[in-house]
KOLVOGU-638931 format. One record per residue (C-alpha): x, z, y; residue number from 1; residue in one letter. Coordinates in pm, 1 decimal, padded with zeros to 6 digits. Layout:
+----------+----------+----------+-----+--------+
!       xx !       zz !       yy ! num ! residu !
+----------+----------+----------+-----+--------+
!        X !        Z !        Y ! NUM !      a !
...
+----------+----------+----------+-----+--------+
END
This chain:
+----------+----------+----------+-----+--------+
!       xx !       zz !       yy ! num ! residu !
+----------+----------+----------+-----+--------+
!  02066.5 ! -00880.3 !  00314.1 !   1 !      m !
!  02032.8 ! -00598.9 !  00562.2 !   2 !      e !
!  01730.2 ! -00374.6 !  00554.9 !   3 !      s !
!  01472.2 ! -00396.4 !  00833.3 !   4 !      l !
!  01288.3 ! -00126.6 !  01025.7 !   5 !      r !
!  00965.3 ! -00259.8 !  01175.8 !   6 !      l !
!  00723.3 ! -00109.0 !  01424.1 !   7 !      d !
!  00372.8 ! -00252.1 !  01458.5 !   8 !      i !
!  00497.4 ! -00547.5 !  01664.9 !   9 !      n !
!  00768.8 ! -00625.4 !  01411.7 !  10 !      g !
!  00520.8 ! -00604.6 !  01124.9 !  11 !      i !
!  00297.4 ! -00853.9 !  01304.0 !  12 !      q !
!  00590.7 ! -01094.5 !  01342.2 !  13 !      e !
!  00631.3 ! -01101.9 !  00964.7 !  14 !      y !
!  00275.1 ! -01094.0 !  00834.5 !  15 !      q !
! -00063.8 ! -01217.0 !  00948.7 !  16 !      q !
! -00301.9 ! -00921.6 !  00908.7 !  17 !      n !
! -00431.7 ! -00785.2 !  01237.9 !  18 !      r !
! -00636.8 ! -00489.3 !  01354.4 !  19 !      d !
! -00871.9 ! -00369.5 !  01217.3 !  20 !      p !
! -00745.1 ! -00497.6 !  00880.9 !  21 !      y !
! -00376.3 ! -00422.0 !  00933.4 !  22 !      l !
! -00330.2 ! -00115.9 !  00712.7 !  23 !      l !
!  00032.2 ! -00026.8 !  00784.1 !  24 !      i !
!  00162.9 !  00125.7 !  01107.3 !  25 !      d !
!  00536.1 !  00138.6 !  01046.7 !  26 !      f !
!  00782.0 !  00001.1 !  00791.5 !  27 !      a !
!  01070.6 !  00247.5 !  00776.0 !  28 !      e !
!  01278.1 !  00035.2 !  00540.4 !  29 !      e !
!  01225.0 ! -00317.6 !  00415.5 !  30 !      v !
!  01492.4 ! -00443.0 !  00178.5 !  31 !      i !
!  01418.0 ! -00816.6 !  00146.8 !  32 !      p !
!  01338.2 ! -00912.7 ! -00210.8 !  33 !      g !
!  01362.5 ! -00551.9 ! -00330.5 !  34 !      v !
!  01139.4 ! -00283.8 ! -00175.0 !  35 !      s !
!  00955.4 ! -00157.0 !  00130.8 !  36 !      a !
!  00842.4 !  00183.3 !  00246.6 !  37 !      k !
!  00653.6 !  00307.2 !  00547.3 !  38 !      g !
!  00322.4 !  00463.4 !  00641.9 !  39 !      y !
! -00029.0 !  00437.6 !  00781.2 !  40 !      k !
! -00182.2 !  00712.7 !  00995.7 !  41 !      d !
! -00559.0 !  00724.0 !  00948.4 !  42 !      f !
! -00731.0 !  00817.4 !  01274.0 !  43 !      k !
! -01090.1 !  00944.4 !  01297.6 !  44 !      i !
! -01200.3 !  00624.2 !  01474.3 !  45 !      d !
! -01103.8 !  00386.9 !  01188.2 !  46 !      e !
! -01386.1 !  00135.1 !  01143.6 !  47 !      w !
! -01471.3 !  00237.9 !  00785.8 !  48 !      f !
! -01501.2 !  00616.3 !  00827.7 !  49 !      f !
! -01848.7 !  00600.6 !  00984.1 !  50 !      e !
! -01995.1 !  00421.7 !  00681.6 !  51 !      c !
! -01768.6 !  00557.8 !  00403.6 !  52 !      h !
! -01926.1 !  00812.1 !  00387.7 !  53 !      f !
! -02145.2 !  00977.1 !  00653.5 !  54 !      p !
! -02058.5 !  01346.5 !  00647.3 !  55 !      g !
! -01766.2 !  01288.4 !  00408.7 !  56 !      d !
! -01537.1 !  01026.3 !  00567.2 !  57 !      p !
! -01258.3 !  00899.3 !  00343.0 !  58 !      n !
! -01048.8 !  00586.5 !  00299.6 !  59 !      v !
! -01209.1 !  00337.8 !  00058.4 !  60 !      p !
! -01004.0 !  00293.8 ! -00257.4 !  61 !      g !
! -00955.5 ! -00079.5 ! -00218.7 !  62 !      m !
! -00823.1 ! -00033.3 !  00136.2 !  63 !      l !
! -00568.5 !  00211.2 ! -00003.2 !  64 !      q !
! -00453.0 ! -00058.5 ! -00247.6 !  65 !      i !
! -00452.8 ! -00315.8 !  00033.2 !  66 !      e !
! -00214.1 ! -00090.6 !  00229.0 !  67 !      a !
!  00023.7 ! -00096.0 ! -00070.5 !  68 !      l !
! -00006.6 ! -00475.5 ! -00093.9 !  69 !      v !
!  00059.4 ! -00526.7 !  00277.9 !  70 !      q !
!  00369.4 ! -00309.7 !  00260.9 !  71 !      m !
!  00508.4 ! -00486.9 ! -00043.7 !  72 !      c !
!  00431.0 ! -00828.4 !  00106.6 !  73 !      a !
!  00697.3 ! -00750.6 !  00367.7 !  74 !      l !
!  00960.8 ! -00766.0 !  00091.3 !  75 !      t !
!  00895.0 ! -01137.5 !  00039.4 !  76 !      v !
!  00808.2 ! -01219.1 !  00400.5 !  77 !      l !
!  01150.3 ! -01086.2 !  00502.2 !  78 !      a !
!  01324.8 ! -01338.2 !  00276.3 !  79 !      l !
!  01474.4 ! -01641.8 !  00456.4 !  80 !      p !
!  01211.6 ! -01899.1 !  00552.5 !  81 !      g !
!  00908.1 ! -01682.3 !  00472.7 !  82 !      n !
!  00848.1 ! -01502.5 !  00803.5 !  83 !      k !
!  00486.0 ! -01539.3 !  00914.3 !  84 !      g !
!  00358.4 ! -01706.1 !  00596.1 !  85 !      k !
!  00039.1 ! -01599.8 !  00421.3 !  86 !      v !
!  00055.4 ! -01369.3 !  00117.5 !  87 !      v !
! -00247.9 ! -01305.8 ! -00101.0 !  88 !      y !
! -00327.0 ! -01043.8 ! -00359.9 !  89 !      l !
! -00380.3 ! -01226.5 ! -00691.1 !  90 !      a !
! -00441.2 ! -00935.8 ! -00927.9 !  91 !      s !
! -00419.4 ! -00558.9 ! -00949.9 !  92 !      a !
! -00372.6 ! -00343.2 ! -01257.7 !  93 !      n !
! -00335.1 !  00021.0 ! -01348.4 !  94 !      k !
! -00519.5 !  00129.1 ! -01034.4 !  95 !      l !
! -00531.3 !  00504.8 ! -00988.4 !  96 !      k !
! -00685.3 !  00716.5 ! -00715.0 !  97 !      w !
! -00576.2 !  01074.8 ! -00744.7 !  98 !      l !
! -00654.9 !  01230.9 ! -00408.6 !  99 !      r !
! -00903.9 !  01169.8 ! -00129.8 ! 100 !      k !
! -00754.3 !  01038.7 !  00196.2 ! 101 !      i !
! -00937.9 !  01166.1 !  00504.8 ! 102 !      v !
! -00913.3 !  01124.0 !  00882.0 ! 103 !      p !
! -00584.9 !  01263.7 !  01011.7 ! 104 !      g !
! -00393.6 !  01197.4 !  00688.2 ! 105 !      d !
! -00072.7 !  00994.4 !  00681.8 ! 106 !      r !
! -00041.8 !  00769.6 !  00379.7 ! 107 !      l !
!  00326.4 !  00735.8 !  00291.8 ! 108 !      d !
!  00376.8 !  00409.4 !  00106.3 ! 109 !      i !
!  00658.5 !  00310.5 ! -00128.6 ! 110 !      e !
!  00659.6 ! -00030.8 ! -00294.7 ! 111 !      t !
!  00889.2 ! -00230.9 ! -00519.0 ! 112 !      k !
!  00909.6 ! -00602.1 ! -00582.7 ! 113 !      l !
!  00974.8 ! -00620.4 ! -00954.8 ! 114 !      i !
!  01009.5 ! -00999.1 ! -00971.9 ! 115 !      s !
!  00974.0 ! -01295.0 ! -00736.8 ! 116 !      w !
!  00965.6 ! -01650.8 ! -00867.5 ! 117 !      r !
!  00808.8 ! -01970.8 ! -00741.3 ! 118 !      r !
!  00588.2 ! -01785.0 ! -00492.3 ! 119 !      g !
!  00459.9 ! -01523.3 ! -00737.2 ! 120 !      i !
!  00560.3 ! -01159.3 ! -00704.8 ! 121 !      g !
!  00502.6 ! -00874.2 ! -00945.7 ! 122 !      n !
!  00493.0 ! -00543.8 ! -00761.3 ! 123 !      c !
!  00423.4 ! -00173.8 ! -00785.5 ! 124 !      s !
!  00326.8 !  00074.0 ! -00519.0 ! 125 !      g !
!  00254.4 !  00440.9 ! -00465.4 ! 126 !      i !
!  00074.6 !  00602.8 ! -00173.5 ! 127 !      g !
!  00119.4 !  00975.3 ! -00105.7 ! 128 !      s !
! -00023.6 !  01228.6 !  00137.2 ! 129 !      v !
!  00190.0 !  01535.6 !  00208.9 ! 130 !      n !
!  00401.1 !  01460.8 ! -00098.3 ! 131 !      g !
!  00098.3 !  01440.4 ! -00328.4 ! 132 !      e !
!  00027.3 !  01102.0 ! -00493.6 ! 133 !      v !
! -00303.2 !  00967.2 ! -00364.4 ! 134 !      a !
! -00304.4 !  00617.2 ! -00514.5 ! 135 !      c !
! -00091.1 !  00383.6 ! -00720.4 ! 136 !      r !
! -00114.2 !  00031.8 ! -00855.5 ! 137 !      a !
!  00071.0 ! -00256.1 ! -01012.3 ! 138 !      d !
! -00022.4 ! -00588.6 ! -00856.0 ! 139 !      f !
!  00064.8 ! -00954.0 ! -00821.1 ! 140 !      t !
!  00102.6 ! -01128.1 ! -00486.8 ! 141 !      i !
!  00124.8 ! -01500.2 ! -00422.4 ! 142 !      v !
!  00254.0 ! -01712.9 ! -00136.0 ! 143 !      m !
!  00058.5 ! -02042.7 ! -00137.5 ! 144 !      p !
!  00322.5 ! -02229.3 !  00066.6 ! 145 !      d !
!  00575.8 ! -02178.8 ! -00212.0 ! 146 !      i !
!  00325.6 ! -02220.5 ! -00497.1 ! 147 !      l !
!  00233.3 ! -02563.8 ! -00361.2 ! 148 !      n !
!  00596.4 ! -02677.1 ! -00387.7 ! 149 !      e !
!  00566.6 ! -02640.7 ! -00765.1 ! 150 !      y !
!  00221.3 ! -02792.8 ! -00806.3 ! 151 !      r !
!  00214.7 ! -03064.5 ! -01067.1 ! 152 !      v !
!  00008.8 ! -03354.2 ! -00941.7 ! 153 !      l !
! -00213.3 ! -03532.0 ! -01193.8 ! 154 !      p !
! -00107.9 ! -03883.3 ! -01300.4 ! 155 !      k !
! -00313.9 ! -04171.3 ! -01163.5 ! 156 !      k !
+----------+----------+----------+-----+--------+
END
């Protein structure tokens, strides 16, 4: 499959998150079923900076992880028949926050889809600011539409 390059409109064709919860601005390269990389520019007027924290605005850790998840979700949403479907985060492991992300920072995101079977994806992601790792995680995503195809119904 060919790789994709998606601006904000292209991203919204593939996945369902919308402003203010869409945490990726551009996908520079999405290789379906393999990897995705892109970025999010954090502007001073982001909804969370006013409350996290007054006088010391920074991106909440879980929103950093959500940005990684949204980027990696594009790897499965770009597979045939998956465009526009819902993808959920099922679990996250080995979470690390190594650098504060503040207004004006660009979070460069690189993700890999390690495995994808029956609607369950094992993934890893790294977010960097100016070449310095800010966050990283391993996580599992699920696509309910595919999971339901494999649901075993109880006997009557």
